[in-house]
C-alpha positions as CSV (number, residue, x, y, z in Angstrom):
1,X,-133.4,-108.4,126.3
2,X,-131.9,-104.9,127.8
3,X,-130.0,-102.5,125.5
4,X,-127.4,-100.3,126.7
5,X,-127.2,-96.8,124.8
6,X,-123.9,-94.8,124.9
7,X,-123.9,-91.4,123.3
8,X,-120.1,-90.6,124.3
9,X,-117.5,-92.5,126.0
10,X,-115.5,-89.8,127.7
11,X,-111.5,-89.6,127.7
12,X,-110.1,-90.2,131.1
13,X,-106.7,-90.4,133.0
14,X,-107.9,-92.9,135.7
15,X,-105.0,-95.7,136.5
16,X,-107.0,-97.7,138.7
17,X,-108.4,-100.2,136.3
18,X,-111.4,-100.2,133.9
19,X,-111.2,-98.5,130.5
20,X,-109.4,-95.4,129.6
21,X,-108.8,-93.4,126.2
22,X,-106.0,-91.0,126.0
23,X,-106.3,-87.7,123.9
24,X,-105.1,-89.5,121.0
25,X,-107.9,-92.1,121.1
26,X,-105.7,-95.0,122.4
27,X,-107.6,-97.4,124.6
28,X,-106.3,-99.0,127.8
29,X,-108.4,-101.8,129.4
30,X,-107.2,-102.7,133.1
31,X,-103.8,-101.1,132.4
32,X,-103.1,-103.1,129.3
33,X,-102.8,-101.0,126.0
34,X,-105.0,-102.2,123.1
35,X,-103.8,-102.3,119.4
36,X,-104.4,-98.8,117.8
37,X,-104.4,-100.5,114.3
38,X,-104.7,-104.1,112.9
39,X,-106.1,-107.4,114.5
40,X,-106.2,-108.2,118.2
41,X,-104.7,-111.5,117.7
42,X,-101.8,-112.2,114.9
43,X,-100.3,-108.8,115.6
44,X,-96.9,-109.6,115.7
45,X,-95.1,-109.6,112.3
46,X,-91.9,-111.2,113.9
47,X,-91.6,-114.9,113.9
48,X,-90.0,-116.7,117.0
49,X,-89.7,-113.2,118.8
50,X,-89.5,-115.3,122.1
51,X,-86.7,-117.4,120.8
52,X,-88.2,-120.5,121.9
53,X,-87.6,-122.3,118.5
54,X,-84.1,-123.4,117.9
55,X,-84.5,-126.2,115.1
56,X,-80.8,-126.1,114.2
57,X,-79.6,-126.5,117.8
58,X,-76.6,-125.6,119.5
59,X,-75.3,-122.1,119.1
60,X,-73.8,-120.0,116.1
61,X,-70.5,-118.3,115.3
62,X,-70.7,-117.8,111.9
63,X,-71.4,-114.5,110.2
64,X,-74.3,-114.3,107.6
65,X,-76.0,-117.7,108.7
66,X,-79.0,-118.3,110.5
67,X,-78.9,-119.0,114.1
68,X,-82.2,-119.4,116.3
69,X,-84.8,-119.9,113.8
70,X,-85.5,-116.8,111.6
71,X,-82.8,-114.9,112.9
72,X,-79.6,-114.3,110.9
73,X,-76.3,-112.8,112.0
74,X,-74.8,-110.1,109.9
75,X,-72.0,-107.4,109.8
76,X,-68.3,-107.6,110.1
77,X,-65.8,-110.4,110.9
78,X,-66.2,-110.1,114.6
79,X,-65.6,-113.3,117.0
80,X,-69.1,-114.0,118.6
81,X,-71.4,-116.7,119.6
82,X,-75.1,-116.4,119.3
83,X,-77.0,-118.6,121.7
84,X,-80.5,-119.4,123.2
85,X,-80.5,-118.7,127.1
86,X,-83.1,-119.7,129.7
87,X,-84.0,-116.3,131.4
88,X,-87.2,-117.4,133.2
89,X,-85.9,-116.8,136.7
90,X,-84.7,-113.1,135.7
91,X,-87.3,-112.2,133.0
92,X,-90.5,-114.2,134.6
93,X,-92.7,-113.3,131.4
94,X,-90.7,-115.6,129.0
95,X,-88.3,-118.5,129.2
96,X,-85.9,-117.6,126.5
97,X,-83.8,-114.9,125.2
98,X,-81.1,-114.6,122.4
99,X,-77.7,-113.7,123.4
100,X,-75.2,-112.3,121.3
101,X,-71.7,-112.5,123.0
102,X,-68.5,-110.9,121.6
103,X,-65.5,-113.5,121.9
104,X,-63.1,-112.6,124.9
105,X,-59.9,-110.9,123.4
106,X,-61.6,-109.9,120.2
107,X,-60.7,-106.3,119.0
108,X,-62.6,-106.2,115.6
109,X,-65.2,-102.7,115.8
110,X,-67.4,-103.2,112.9
111,X,-71.0,-103.2,113.4
112,X,-72.4,-106.8,113.8
113,X,-75.6,-108.2,115.1
114,X,-78.7,-110.2,114.4
115,X,-81.7,-109.6,112.2
116,X,-84.8,-110.9,110.8
117,X,-86.5,-110.3,107.4
118,X,-90.0,-110.2,106.9
119,X,-91.5,-111.9,104.0
120,X,-92.8,-109.5,101.3
121,X,-96.3,-111.4,101.5
122,X,-96.6,-110.2,105.1
123,X,-95.6,-106.5,104.3
124,X,-98.3,-105.9,101.9
125,X,-100.3,-102.9,102.8
126,X,-97.7,-101.6,105.3
127,X,-96.5,-98.9,103.2
128,X,-97.4,-95.5,104.5
129,X,-98.6,-96.9,107.7
130,X,-97.2,-96.8,111.3
131,X,-95.3,-99.8,112.6
132,X,-94.2,-100.4,116.5
133,X,-91.4,-102.2,117.5
134,X,-91.2,-103.4,121.1
135,X,-88.5,-105.8,122.8
136,X,-86.7,-106.1,126.0
137,X,-83.0,-106.0,126.3
138,X,-80.1,-106.2,128.7
139,X,-76.4,-106.1,128.7
140,X,-73.6,-108.0,130.3
141,X,-71.5,-105.9,132.7
142,X,-68.7,-105.4,130.3
143,X,-70.8,-104.6,127.1
144,X,-67.9,-102.2,125.6
145,X,-69.7,-100.1,122.9
146,X,-73.0,-99.1,121.1
147,X,-76.0,-101.5,121.1
148,X,-78.9,-100.5,118.8
149,X,-81.7,-101.3,116.7
150,X,-82.6,-100.9,113.0
151,X,-85.6,-100.8,110.7
152,X,-84.5,-101.6,107.2
153,X,-87.1,-100.9,104.3
154,X,-86.7,-102.3,100.6
155,X,-88.5,-102.2,97.7
156,X,-87.6,-105.6,96.5
157,X,-89.4,-109.0,96.9
158,X,-87.9,-111.8,99.2
159,X,-84.5,-110.7,98.6
160,X,-81.3,-110.9,100.9
161,X,-83.0,-109.2,103.9
162,X,-79.7,-107.1,104.6
163,X,-79.3,-106.2,100.9
164,X,-82.7,-105.1,99.6
165,X,-83.4,-103.3,96.5
166,X,-83.8,-99.5,97.5
167,X,-82.9,-100.2,100.9
168,X,-83.2,-97.3,103.5
169,X,-82.7,-97.7,107.1
170,X,-83.8,-96.1,110.6
171,X,-81.3,-96.7,113.4
172,X,-81.6,-95.9,117.2
173,X,-78.7,-96.3,119.7
174,X,-79.4,-97.0,123.4
175,X,-77.5,-97.2,126.5
176,X,-78.2,-100.9,127.5
177,X,-78.9,-101.6,131.1
178,X,-77.6,-104.6,133.0
179,X,-81.3,-104.8,134.0
180,X,-84.2,-106.1,131.8
181,X,-85.3,-102.9,130.0
182,X,-88.3,-102.5,127.7
183,X,-87.8,-100.5,124.6
184,X,-90.2,-99.1,121.9
185,X,-90.1,-97.3,118.5
186,X,-92.7,-96.1,116.3
187,X,-91.9,-95.4,112.7
188,X,-93.7,-94.6,109.5
189,X,-93.1,-97.1,106.8
190,X,-91.7,-95.5,103.6
191,X,-93.9,-95.4,100.4
192,X,-93.1,-98.2,98.1
193,X,-91.9,-100.6,100.9
194,X,-92.3,-104.3,100.2
195,X,-90.0,-106.0,102.5
196,X,-88.7,-104.9,106.1
197,X,-86.1,-106.1,108.2
198,X,-85.7,-105.6,111.9
199,X,-81.9,-105.7,113.1
200,X,-80.2,-105.5,116.5
201,X,-76.7,-104.5,116.4
202,X,-73.6,-103.9,118.2
203,X,-70.6,-101.6,117.3
204,X,-67.8,-102.4,120.1
205,X,-64.9,-100.7,121.3
206,X,-61.7,-101.9,122.7
207,X,-60.8,-105.4,123.4
208,X,-63.6,-107.7,124.4
209,X,-63.6,-109.3,127.9
210,X,-65.8,-111.3,129.9
211,X,-69.5,-110.4,130.0
212,X,-69.3,-108.6,126.8
213,X,-72.8,-109.5,125.4
214,X,-76.3,-108.3,125.1
215,X,-79.6,-110.5,125.3
216,X,-83.2,-109.7,123.6
217,X,-86.3,-111.0,124.3
218,X,-89.9,-110.5,123.4
219,X,-89.6,-108.8,120.1
220,X,-92.7,-107.7,118.6
221,X,-93.5,-105.4,115.4
222,X,-96.9,-104.6,115.0
223,X,-99.3,-102.2,113.0
224,X,-100.2,-98.8,114.9
225,X,-98.4,-96.5,117.1
226,X,-99.1,-98.4,120.5
227,X,-96.8,-101.2,121.8
228,X,-99.2,-103.8,123.2
229,X,-98.0,-106.6,125.4
230,X,-96.1,-109.3,123.8
231,X,-98.3,-112.0,122.1
232,X,-97.4,-115.2,123.4
233,X,-98.2,-117.9,120.7
234,X,-98.0,-121.7,121.5
235,X,-94.8,-123.7,120.7
236,X,-96.4,-125.5,118.0
237,X,-97.9,-122.4,116.3
238,X,-94.4,-120.7,116.3
239,X,-92.7,-123.9,115.1
240,X,-95.1,-124.2,112.2
241,X,-94.3,-120.7,111.2
242,X,-90.6,-121.3,111.4
243,X,-90.8,-124.4,109.5
244,X,-92.0,-122.4,106.5
245,X,-88.6,-121.3,106.1
246,X,-86.4,-124.2,107.3
247,X,-87.1,-127.6,108.8
248,X,-85.1,-130.7,109.4
249,X,-86.1,-134.3,109.7
250,X,-85.4,-134.0,113.5
251,X,-85.0,-130.7,115.4
252,X,-81.9,-130.3,117.4
253,X,-78.2,-130.1,116.8
254,X,-77.0,-133.1,114.9
255,X,-73.8,-134.8,113.6
256,X,-73.9,-136.5,110.1
257,X,-74.0,-140.0,111.8
258,X,-76.9,-139.3,114.1
259,X,-78.7,-137.7,111.2
260,X,-78.8,-141.0,109.3
261,X,-80.7,-142.7,112.0
262,X,-83.6,-140.3,111.8
263,X,-85.3,-141.8,108.7
264,X,-85.2,-145.5,107.9
265,X,-86.5,-147.0,105.0
266,X,-87.2,-150.3,103.1
267,X,-84.7,-152.9,101.8
268,X,-83.4,-153.2,98.4
269,X,-83.7,-150.3,95.9
270,X,-85.5,-147.5,97.8
271,X,-87.7,-144.6,96.9
272,X,-87.2,-142.0,99.8
273,X,-89.9,-139.6,100.0
274,X,-91.4,-137.2,102.8
275,X,-93.8,-134.4,102.9
276,X,-92.8,-131.3,104.8
277,X,-94.5,-130.1,108.1
278,X,-96.0,-127.1,106.1
279,X,-95.8,-125.8,102.6
280,X,-92.4,-123.9,102.6
281,X,-92.0,-120.3,101.3
282,X,-90.3,-121.5,98.1
283,X,-88.7,-124.7,96.8
284,X,-86.1,-125.4,99.5
285,X,-82.4,-126.1,99.2
286,X,-82.1,-129.7,100.4
287,X,-79.3,-131.6,101.6
288,X,-79.5,-135.4,102.9
289,X,-76.9,-137.3,104.9
290,X,-74.8,-140.3,105.1
291,X,-72.6,-141.2,108.0
292,X,-69.8,-139.2,106.9
293,X,-71.5,-136.0,106.0
294,X,-74.3,-134.1,104.2
295,X,-74.9,-133.2,100.5
296,X,-76.9,-133.5,97.4
297,X,-78.2,-137.3,97.2
298,X,-76.3,-138.6,100.4
299,X,-77.6,-141.9,102.2
300,X,-76.5,-144.8,103.8
301,X,-77.1,-148.6,103.6
302,X,-76.9,-150.0,107.2
303,X,-73.9,-152.0,107.8
304,X,-72.8,-151.8,104.3
305,X,-71.5,-148.5,102.9
306,X,-72.2,-144.7,102.6
307,X,-73.4,-143.4,99.1
308,X,-73.7,-140.2,97.1
309,X,-75.5,-141.3,94.0
310,X,-79.0,-140.6,95.0
311,X,-81.1,-139.2,92.3
312,X,-83.6,-136.4,93.2
313,X,-87.0,-137.3,91.7
314,X,-89.0,-134.3,93.1
315,X,-88.3,-131.3,94.9
316,X,-91.1,-129.2,95.5
317,X,-92.4,-126.7,98.2
318,X,-94.2,-129.6,99.9
319,X,-92.5,-132.9,99.1
320,X,-89.1,-134.3,98.3
321,X,-88.2,-137.7,96.8
322,X,-84.9,-139.3,96.4
323,X,-84.1,-142.6,94.3
324,X,-81.2,-144.5,96.0
325,X,-79.9,-147.2,93.4
326,X,-77.3,-148.7,95.8
327,X,-79.2,-151.3,98.1
328,X,-78.8,-154.5,100.2
329,X,-81.7,-157.1,100.5
330,X,-80.7,-157.5,104.2
331,X,-80.4,-153.9,105.3
332,X,-82.3,-150.8,105.5
333,X,-81.3,-147.5,103.7
334,X,-81.3,-144.6,106.2
335,X,-80.9,-140.8,105.8
336,X,-81.8,-137.4,107.3
337,X,-82.6,-133.9,105.5
338,X,-82.3,-130.2,106.2
339,X,-84.6,-128.0,103.8
340,X,-83.9,-124.3,103.6
341,X,-86.1,-121.8,102.0
342,X,-85.0,-119.0,104.0
343,X,-85.2,-115.3,102.7
C-alpha cells in the first residue's frame, strides 16, 4: 500500500479544473464551490426550495395562508395569485418555480410576498454563525415595483413565522431581470436567535398590468459564507419533509365530494383510523369531509346521507381516529382528511 504525504496544499487561482483554494480558505473542485461550514449533504435548511411539492394543488389567492408546500403568503391586501410554474425549458436545472403574480388592475402598494419559517429544531446552533441564502429569480416584463428578499430572526419557538418574539430583519432590494439571475447573500445570525424565516417581497407601484409578476427557484439556505450548488433532493424525500407540516389523504386540488372518495371504510358503525406518512411537527388541526364540505367529524355513508356527528377518539402526531355512529349495513362509510401542523 502506498501513502501520499502532503505538507502543504497551496492556494491557487487556476480556473481550468482541479482543486483550488482562495485566500479565505474556500475550496472549489472542478469549478464547483464546496461548503465552507456544515455537512456536505442535507445542507439546505429550506424545504421544497425547488417548488416541486404542491399537496394542496391549484393556486393560492388568499393572504396569510400556505400556498405551495411550506411557503406562506403575507403582507397587504393585494390581489395576487401564487402558482407552480413549469420552467424546465427556460431554467434547465430545475423543473418548477413559484410565481407571484399581481392581479391586473390592482392598485394596492403595500409590501406583499411569500415566506418560509424554519422550525426552531432546525435552527439550533445557528445563533452567531454565518448563513448564506442563494436562489434564482426572474421578473415579468411589467413588474412595476421593488422586489426583495428578507431574513427574519426571532427568539421564540415555532411561533407565527412572520410575527416572532424579538423579531429583527435584514432586507435586500434588487432590480429583477426578465432573465433568470442568481442571487446570494451571507448574513451573521444574531445572538439569541431560535427561529428564522426567509421571505421574498414585492412592493408595487402604480396599477398592475399583464406580466406583473416575479418567479423564484432553487432557494437554498446553508451554513457558511459560500453559496454551493442547489441541493437536489428526491421527490419522495422532499414530500416526506413537507408532510411533517401538512398532509392530506390524497395530494392535489380537491372538492369536498371528491375528497370523500379517498378513504372507504366498512359497513355498519365504523371506527375510522389512519396513520400519517411521518410523525408530524405537532398535533395537527384535522378536518374531514362529506359530500357537502369539510369540518370536524364530517363523513358520508355512501348513497345514504352526509353527517357531521363523528367523534374524535384520538388526535396525535402520528395517528387519528374517528367514530362515525351513523351507518348502514349495506353501504360503506367514506371520508377524506387534511392535517395541518404548519408553523
